[in-house]
One Martini backbone bead per residue (centre of mass of N, CA, C, O) as a GRO file, in nm:
protein
  178
    1UNK     BB    1  12.602  18.147  12.621
    2UNK     BB    2  12.889  18.256  12.527
    3UNK     BB    3  13.136  18.205  12.306
    4UNK     BB    4  13.284  18.469  12.423
    5UNK     BB    5  13.460  18.531  12.745
    6UNK     BB    6  13.586  18.829  12.877
    7UNK     BB    7  13.737  18.862  13.218
    8UNK     BB    8  13.929  19.074  13.370
    9UNK     BB    9  14.176  19.131  13.181
   10UNK     BB   10  14.532  19.077  13.254
   11UNK     BB   11  14.854  19.171  13.144
   12UNK     BB   12  15.204  19.055  13.115
   13UNK     BB   13  15.515  19.225  13.011
   14UNK     BB   14  15.791  19.239  13.158
   15UNK     BB   15  15.630  19.397  13.413
   16UNK     BB   16  15.403  19.496  13.225
   17UNK     BB   17  15.063  19.652  13.210
   18UNK     BB   18  14.881  19.702  12.915
   19UNK     BB   19  14.642  19.531  13.048
   20UNK     BB   20  14.332  19.621  13.239
   21UNK     BB   21  14.015  19.501  13.271
   22UNK     BB   22  13.906  19.323  13.036
   23UNK     BB   23  13.562  19.320  12.893
   24UNK     BB   24  13.380  19.068  12.698
   25UNK     BB   25  13.135  18.958  12.452
   26UNK     BB   26  13.044  18.676  12.227
   27UNK     BB   27  12.812  18.570  12.017
   28UNK     BB   28  12.673  18.378  11.809
   29UNK     BB   29  12.680  18.580  11.514
   30UNK     BB   30  12.849  18.805  11.626
   31UNK     BB   31  12.969  19.142  11.606
   32UNK     BB   32  13.293  19.270  11.708
   33UNK     BB   33  13.437  19.588  11.775
   34UNK     BB   34  13.771  19.708  11.828
   35UNK     BB   35  13.849  20.040  11.923
   36UNK     BB   36  14.169  20.218  11.865
   37UNK     BB   37  14.455  20.317  11.913
   38UNK     BB   38  14.763  20.295  11.873
   39UNK     BB   39  14.853  20.090  12.146
   40UNK     BB   40  14.571  19.999  12.310
   41UNK     BB   41  14.540  19.651  12.275
   42UNK     BB   42  14.411  19.485  12.041
   43UNK     BB   43  14.630  19.271  11.978
   44UNK     BB   44  14.666  19.167  12.266
   45UNK     BB   45  14.378  19.062  12.291
   46UNK     BB   46  14.401  18.856  12.063
   47UNK     BB   47  14.640  18.694  12.174
   48UNK     BB   48  14.498  18.610  12.435
   49UNK     BB   49  14.272  18.443  12.304
   50UNK     BB   50  14.486  18.254  12.141
   51UNK     BB   51  14.740  18.192  12.330
   52UNK     BB   52  15.012  18.393  12.231
   53UNK     BB   53  15.175  18.551  12.454
   54UNK     BB   54  15.442  18.379  12.490
   55UNK     BB   55  15.573  18.479  12.215
   56UNK     BB   56  15.607  18.786  12.378
   57UNK     BB   57  15.635  18.743  12.702
   58UNK     BB   58  15.347  18.677  12.798
   59UNK     BB   59  15.071  18.708  13.045
   60UNK     BB   60  14.819  18.610  13.252
   61UNK     BB   61  14.726  18.759  13.562
   62UNK     BB   62  14.410  18.813  13.507
   63UNK     BB   63  14.144  18.633  13.448
   64UNK     BB   64  13.939  18.542  13.151
   65UNK     BB   65  13.906  18.291  12.879
   66UNK     BB   66  13.609  18.195  12.719
   67UNK     BB   67  13.524  17.907  12.511
   68UNK     BB   68  13.253  17.740  12.502
   69UNK     BB   69  13.305  17.706  12.834
   70UNK     BB   70  13.621  17.724  12.808
   71UNK     BB   71  13.923  17.771  12.967
   72UNK     BB   72  14.207  17.915  12.812
   73UNK     BB   73  14.409  18.002  13.047
   74UNK     BB   74  14.438  17.666  13.135
   75UNK     BB   75  14.513  17.550  12.866
   76UNK     BB   76  14.678  17.340  12.707
   77UNK     BB   77  14.856  17.368  12.421
   78UNK     BB   78  14.746  17.118  12.265
   79UNK     BB   79  14.447  17.215  12.291
   80UNK     BB   80  14.479  17.491  12.153
   81UNK     BB   81  14.573  17.384  11.875
   82UNK     BB   82  14.293  17.248  11.812
   83UNK     BB   83  14.139  17.528  11.797
   84UNK     BB   84  14.324  17.647  11.613
   85UNK     BB   85  14.151  17.709  11.305
   86UNK     BB   86  13.892  17.546  11.361
   87UNK     BB   87  13.734  17.738  11.589
   88UNK     BB   88  13.980  17.953  11.589
   89UNK     BB   89  14.050  18.241  11.403
   90UNK     BB   90  14.336  18.429  11.257
   91UNK     BB   91  14.381  18.758  11.143
   92UNK     BB   92  14.642  18.914  11.063
   93UNK     BB   93  14.801  19.219  11.021
   94UNK     BB   94  15.057  19.072  10.864
   95UNK     BB   95  15.089  18.894  10.569
   96UNK     BB   96  15.401  18.900  10.515
   97UNK     BB   97  15.455  18.718  10.795
   98UNK     BB   98  15.228  18.474  10.763
   99UNK     BB   99  15.363  18.366  10.514
  100UNK     BB  100  15.513  18.125  10.335
  101UNK     BB  101  15.761  18.186  10.097
  102UNK     BB  102  15.803  17.857   9.997
  103UNK     BB  103  15.483  17.852   9.964
  104UNK     BB  104  15.206  17.803   9.826
  105UNK     BB  105  14.906  17.944   9.886
  106UNK     BB  106  14.723  17.701   9.847
  107UNK     BB  107  14.870  17.510  10.044
  108UNK     BB  108  14.810  17.686  10.293
  109UNK     BB  109  14.505  17.654  10.279
  110UNK     BB  110  14.485  17.341  10.266
  111UNK     BB  111  14.586  17.275  10.555
  112UNK     BB  112  14.320  17.341  10.697
  113UNK     BB  113  14.149  17.108  10.564
  114UNK     BB  114  14.333  16.864  10.634
  115UNK     BB  115  14.377  16.915  10.944
  116UNK     BB  116  14.063  17.003  11.036
  117UNK     BB  117  13.868  16.827  10.816
  118UNK     BB  118  13.998  16.573  10.656
  119UNK     BB  119  14.087  16.636  10.374
  120UNK     BB  120  14.170  16.585  10.083
  121UNK     BB  121  14.374  16.729   9.864
  122UNK     BB  122  14.156  16.772   9.647
  123UNK     BB  123  13.934  16.895   9.834
  124UNK     BB  124  14.107  17.124   9.946
  125UNK     BB  125  14.161  17.262   9.680
  126UNK     BB  126  13.865  17.319   9.603
  127UNK     BB  127  13.805  17.482   9.858
  128UNK     BB  128  14.014  17.704   9.823
  129UNK     BB  129  13.916  17.814   9.553
  130UNK     BB  130  13.631  17.882   9.645
  131UNK     BB  131  13.715  18.089   9.862
  132UNK     BB  132  13.870  18.277   9.671
  133UNK     BB  133  13.620  18.343   9.496
  134UNK     BB  134  13.452  18.468   9.736
  135UNK     BB  135  13.698  18.689   9.763
  136UNK     BB  136  13.759  18.796   9.471
  137UNK     BB  137  13.975  18.631   9.330
  138UNK     BB  138  14.136  18.652   9.058
  139UNK     BB  139  14.215  18.371   8.922
  140UNK     BB  140  14.228  18.150   9.153
  141UNK     BB  141  14.362  17.897   9.011
  142UNK     BB  142  14.627  18.058   8.964
  143UNK     BB  143  14.696  18.184   9.240
  144UNK     BB  144  14.719  17.918   9.397
  145UNK     BB  145  15.031  17.880   9.256
  146UNK     BB  146  15.144  18.107   9.414
  147UNK     BB  147  15.362  18.311   9.564
  148UNK     BB  148  15.371  18.564   9.783
  149UNK     BB  149  15.571  18.753   9.611
  150UNK     BB  150  15.346  18.763   9.361
  151UNK     BB  151  15.184  18.947   9.557
  152UNK     BB  152  14.999  19.165   9.684
  153UNK     BB  153  14.907  19.286   9.983
  154UNK     BB  154  14.597  19.244   9.940
  155UNK     BB  155  14.617  18.948   9.841
  156UNK     BB  156  14.750  18.839  10.097
  157UNK     BB  157  14.514  18.909  10.279
  158UNK     BB  158  14.312  18.717  10.140
  159UNK     BB  159  14.468  18.460  10.203
  160UNK     BB  160  14.448  18.484  10.508
  161UNK     BB  161  14.137  18.477  10.508
  162UNK     BB  162  14.111  18.201  10.375
  163UNK     BB  163  14.250  18.046  10.600
  164UNK     BB  164  14.040  18.121  10.820
  165UNK     BB  165  13.787  17.991  10.652
  166UNK     BB  166  13.862  17.684  10.578
  167UNK     BB  167  13.747  17.552  10.875
  168UNK     BB  168  13.487  17.679  10.977
  169UNK     BB  169  13.472  17.872  11.214
  170UNK     BB  170  13.321  18.013  11.506
  171UNK     BB  171  13.577  18.215  11.530
  172UNK     BB  172  13.686  18.543  11.426
  173UNK     BB  173  14.002  18.709  11.440
  174UNK     BB  174  14.054  19.049  11.341
  175UNK     BB  175  14.368  19.214  11.275
  176UNK     BB  176  14.337  19.434  11.060
  177UNK     BB  177  14.219  19.323  10.755
  178UNK     BB  178  14.240  19.616  10.591
   0.00000   0.00000   0.00000
């Protein structure tokens, strides 16, 4: 059984069908890249898998998205929230709008460890700094205390990647992480 199975996916946004008949699968440990021109539906596909289409006025018209044998297309929002971050992580395309501007970046990474792994604040902090170091963030212990506006765009992207890795998810969806 595939970790992620997208079958005949068609979505509707305000009466327009920008995606129709998308199918693919990803096995545990497998890497899949979806390549296409700007506007071809890569981000919409990612939002569909994450169950985030309603945020942009979209819905799945047809098909299914199954994760680890569970159909996400009919899963209630509270159950989806439990999966997001812990089992399925999402690296957004724009880190500038993904980070809370009034919260230190380390605390934002820590949230993943405390919320999804049940870590103490001290253990979450140590884990966050360790992940930042693995991502080759220079002076990770110092950057941990910075606010997003104090970082370059590339450094913000690494922080968003650190957030995705922090709960050790089974599946990572990266929407143009570079």
